N, C-alpha and C positions, 0 to 999 in steps of 0.2 A: 905374650899376647892375650888380651882379655877372651874369655869364652863366651859363647852365645848359650842363653839358658835353654832348658828342655821344654818340651811340648806342655802346653797349658790349654785345657778344654775352656770353652766359654763359661761353663758351669762350675769352675773350679772354686768359686766361691763358697761350695757346699763343704768344703774341706773345713772350712772354719766355723761352720755351724756346729760341728761336733764339740767344739771348745766353749760354746757359750755358757753351759751350766757351770763348768769348772772355772771360766773367767769370773763368772759372777759370785760363786761360792768363796772365791780367793778375797773377794772384798768384804767379807763377813756377812753377806746378804744374799739370799736367792732372788731378790727382787731386781728389776731393771734398774740400771744406774742412770743418775742424771747425766746429762751431756752438755757441756758448756763449750762452745767453739768460738774462740775470740780471733778475728783477724783484723790486722792492721791494713793500712791502705798505702801502697808504695814504700813499705818498709823494706830496706835493702838487707841481703844475707849479712852484711858486716855491721849492721846498725846496733846490734845487740852484744852485750858484754861477754856472754858465753860463746858468741860466735867470733870475737876477736876485737870488738870495738874497744878502743882505749880512751877516747876522748869524752864520749857521752856515757852517762851511768844509767843502767837498767837494773836495779837490785831485785825488784819484784818478779820480772821476767827471768833473770838469773836464777832466783830462787825456785821457781817452777822446774827449771831445768835441773837443779841440785835434787829436787824431790822426785824427778821423774826421768824421762829419756829425751835426749836430744838427737834429732836426726840431721845428718849431714847431706843426705841426697833425697830432700824432699822437693816436689815440684808443684807449682800452681798449675791452674787449669789453662792459663793463657798469660800472654806478656802484658795484657791490659785488663782494665777492671771488669767489663761486661763479660767477655769470654771466660774469664776465670771464675766468676760467680756462677755463670751457667753451667760449666763443667762440674763444679762443687755440688750444685742442687740437682743434676740430672745423672750423674755418674757416667756421662758419655765424654769422650775426649773432644779436643778442639775441632776435630774433622767430622764429628757426628752430632755434637750438641747443638741446640737450637740457635743460641746466640753466640756470635764467633768474633766480634769485634765491637768497639765503640761506635762505629759508623758503618752503615748508614743509621740514622736516628729514627727509632720506631716507637709509637705510643706503647706497644707491648712486644715483648719477644716471646715469653711464654704464653701458651694458650691453655684453655681448660682442659685438654686430654693430655697434656704434658705432666708427667708424674715427678714430684720433687722430693728430695730428702726429708722435707718437713712433712709432707703428706704421708709419707711411708711411716714416719715416726708417730704421727698423729693417730693413724689407723691403728697403730700397735698399742695405743693407749698413752702416749706422751702428751703432755701440755707444752705446746709449742710457741715460743716467742722470739721476735728478732728486733734488734736495734740498729740503726745505722743506714748505711747505703745499699739499697736493695738492686736497683739498675735493671731489673728484669720485666718491668711492667709498671706504667704509670697509674696514678690514682684513677678510679672509675674505669680502668680496662680490666679484662679477664686476666691478665698476667700480674696484677697486683698482689703484694705479699699475702694478704688475708684471703686470697682467693686461690692461693697455691700451697696451703697446708699450714699456714701460721695462724695461731688464734689471735695473736696480737702483733703489731708492727708500730715502731716510733721511730721517725727519722726521715730519709729521703727516698722517696720511690724513684725519682727521675735522677739519672746520672749526673747530668750537668748542674742540677739543682744543689748537688753536694759539693760544688765548688764554692759555696758561700758558707762561711762559719757563723755569720751574723744574719741569718735569713729572716724574712719577715713571717715565715711559718715553716712548720715541720708537719710531715705527715703522720697521722695517728689512727690507725685502723681505717675507718670510713670516712674520717673527717681531717679537719687540719687544726693544729695547735696555732693560733694566731700570735704573732710576736710583733706588733705594730711598732714602728719607728726603730726597730732592732739595728738596722743598718747605721743609724745616725747615733742612737744612745749607747749601743754595743753593751747592752746589759744582759744578753742571753747567748753565751758562747755554746754553740750547738752540741759540742762534745760533752760538755757537762750535763746538758739535758739527756743525751744518750745514755751516760752513765747512770744517772738517776733512775731512768727507766729500766735499765738492766737490774738495778739493785731492787727496784719495786717489784720486778716481776719474781725474782728469787725469794722475796719476802712473802708473797702470797701463800697463804696456807692451803696446800692441796694434798690430797692423798696419792695422786698419780705422779710418776717421774716427769721431770722436765727436759726438754731440749731448748737452749738458749743460744741463739745466733748473734754475737756481738760483732757487727761489721763495722767497726769504728772507721772514720774517714781520716784520722790522723795517721801519718804525717803528709797526706796527700796534699799538693799545691792548692792554692786557693786563686780565685779571681784576683787580678791586679786592680780591680775596682775597690777591692777591700784593702789590700796591702801591696804596696810597691815591689815587694820582693816575691809576691805570690806565696807567702807563708803567714797567714792570719793567725795570731796567738795573742792572748791577753798580756802577756809579760814574758820577758825573756829570761826571768828567773828559773833556776839558780844560776844561770850562765851570763848574766847581765855584764860582769865585770871581766869576762874573758877577753884575751887580745885577739878575737876573732872578727871576721866580717859580720855585719849586723845580720845578714841572711842566715849565716851559721848558727848564731845565737838563737834565732827564731826556730830553726829546724831542731836544734837540741832542745829547746824548751818544748816543742811538740812531743818529742819523745820522752822527755820527763813526765808531761802530763799523761801521755799513754800509760807509761810503766806505773805511775801512780795510781791510776785508776784500775788497772789490772790488780795491783795490790789490795784496793778497795773491795773489789769483787770476792777476791780469794778470802779476805778477812771476813766478810760476811758469811760465806759458806762455812767457815770454821766456827763462827760464833752461833750459827743457827744448827750446828751439829750435822751438816750436810756433806763436808769435805771429803769423808771417806767413802762416800757412795757417788761421788761425782768424778766423771772423766773429764779433765780441763786440757783443752788444746789451744796452743797459742801459735799463730802463724801471720803470714802475709799474703795478699792477693797477687802479688807479681814483685819483681825486682824494684831496686831503688831507681831514683829519676837521675837522668844525667846531669840536671841542674843543681843537684845537691853539692854542697861545698866539698871540694876534692880532698880536703884534710881528713874528713871523715872516713873516706874509702867506702862509701856506703855498701857496695857489693863485695868488699874484701878482695880476694884474688880473682874473682870471677870476671870473665870478660863481658862487656855490654851492659846494658840498662833496661829499664822498662821499655817495651816496645820492640826489643830485640829478642831473638830466638837463641842467642848465645846463653850460656849458663846465667849470666848477670840479669837477664830479663825473666827467667823462668824458675831458677833454683832459689828457694825461699827458706827462712828460718822455720822450724817446725818442732815444737815442744809438746809432749804429752805427759801428763801428771795424773795419777791416781794412786793415793797412798794405800800401800798394802797390797796392791794389784801389779802395778808397774813398778819395776826395781827402781831404786833411787840412784841418781848419779851415773846413769848410763849414757853411752853414746852408741848411735846405730848408723851403719853405713848402709842399711837397706834401702832400696829404691822404692819410694811411695809417692802418691800423686793425689790430687784433689778428687779425681773420679774414683778413688778408693774409699771415700768417706761415707758415701751411701750404702755400699755393701758391709762395710765395717760396722756402721751404726744399726743397719739392719740386724746384723748377727747379733749385736749386743741387745737389741730389743727382741730377740727371738722370733723374728718374722721373716717372711720370704720376700724376695725381690719381685718388682712388678714385671720384670722381663729382662732380656739380656742387656748387658752393659759392658763398658770397656773397664771399669775398675774391678777390684777384687778385694776381698777382706784382708786386711793387714793386721788383725788382731795379734797374731803371733809376733810381729814386728814391734807392736805396741808392748808386748811382754818382755821385749829384749831378746828375742828368739830370731833365728834365721827364717825366712819365708820359704815355703816349698819352691823347688825349681819350676821356673815358668819361661816361656819366651814371648811374653806379651809385649805389644808394641805401644810405646809412648809416642804420641804424636801432638805437634803443635803447628798453627799457621798463623800468619798475621799479615794484613794488608790486602785483603780481597778487593776492596773498592779505593784503594789508595795508589800511590805512584809505583810501589813495588810489592810484589806478593812473595812472601817468604815462607819456608817450611822447614821443620826440623822433626828428626825421628831418633828416638834412643831404643837401641837392642843391646840388652846386656850392658857391658861397659862401653860399647860403641855409640857414638853420635854422629848423625849426618845432618848437615845444614846447608840449605840452599837459600842464597839471598837474591831473589829475583827469579821469575818463572823460567827463563831459559839460561840461567848462569849454572857453572859448574858446582857439583856437590862438594862440600868440604867434610873431611872425616876425621874425627878425634877419639883417642883412647882416653875416656875420662878416669879410668883407673891410675892413669900416669900423668894426665894433662888436664887437670881441673881448670886451668886458665885457657884452655883450647887455644895453644900456641902453636902446635906442630901438626900441620895438615897432613894426614897419611892416605889421602885419596889415592895417590898415585901408586902406592904399595898394596893396595887392596881393591883392584877394579871389580872383582866379583861382588864384593860387599857394597861398593857403590852402586853397583847395578841393581842389587836387591833392594837397596834404600830407594833408588830412583823408582823401582816399581811400586814400593809401598806408599811413596809420596803421592802416587795416582790412585792406589786402591783404597786408602785410608781416609779418603775425603768422599762424603756423599755430597754432591752438588746441591747448593741452596740458591733457590732465585732470589733470595734476600741478599746474597753476597757474591754477585757476579764478578769473577775474577778478571781484571783488566778494564773495567768500566769505572772509571774514578768518580767518587760521590762529590756532588757540587752543592749539597745543602748544608745546613747548620743546624744547631741544638734547636729542638722544637720546645723545650721548657724557656719560659719567659718570666723574668724577675717580677715579682709581685710589688714593686716599689720604684 
């Protein structure tokens, strides 16, 4: 039977502050490291070679794992884009963070008094940059990226705008990069622009360390106005001759392009002599999509997909690499989550946290060690203003999930049942009762996300063509 971890105080992140100097010295420098956080969009747990993918090849991402550590129990902030990004930026889990779902659509989710990961690092002396999909505040709102701690941002501020890989514009800081007739000419694939922006940010000569958040949109589905399969990509190479459905070739080509550009970024760090002082993390914002060709087994053995609170919706690939500091070719089954990134990066920056949060510093896990005993609660929910409201709790090795507000709670032992096939709720009624109580107490009600009131609106972003 799995054991429940021991007591953890809210301020337990202080434990890891004592390791900051040692961690930095192991890298050969006492200066703060660069932090590069690369996040794919809707990339499944099983879409990468080192996580078991056999048909698509990801040599550059696999190389990161060979140079560092691969986590088998890493969790996204939520089962969809907006909530996951909000948890990452705020260090608060899905029941506490400001943005909890992709709907309702709001011009801004973050407000001026919300503290973000980027702001904490900027205040600590970091140069902060971001590319890709922001989702937490549109242009000219207080929640835009450049008002929330980023010195510069290139990409999509609005979530639904990111469904177009050949847009008529991209957001850049306080202005737009205009791409006239791009939907017709298709001469500016947005992912390529995002990569160029990331490379240019790294190239800028500065004395201060950098934090770069590369929030790629690949391999997220696209609008069917662009592609009949909802998978816009310039070419299906190198999979064009495979005996697969066309949509499978397109998805694989997206993964290929993603992997290739991860390789470009790492190669630039090496060429500029920055690799040894850069922590590189690669992950995904949630699980793979249910529409992905079944032959790829996008989520491996995990049950469910994006939008689900089963493991397939929230457990994600997570690789960390830092030569000379993180041991090479390591595999860790320590449980980590997106809310842990803010306290972890704050520790690396030798700065304090802005207040209490749900995340903890996981520096010891990054180093290949076991985390101190804790009994923290991992919480996710989804569907506040949809047809069905779901909740999930993880306590140690136990996972409780409720699909529907008044439905029975399912209980799984993840140490023995990663696929969540054996519901043990009937064998552990006391644990089910505890999880049921936590499902009530771990949610701070938000007037923006009224449970049971179905949202009737649509995207507020309008195509500029």
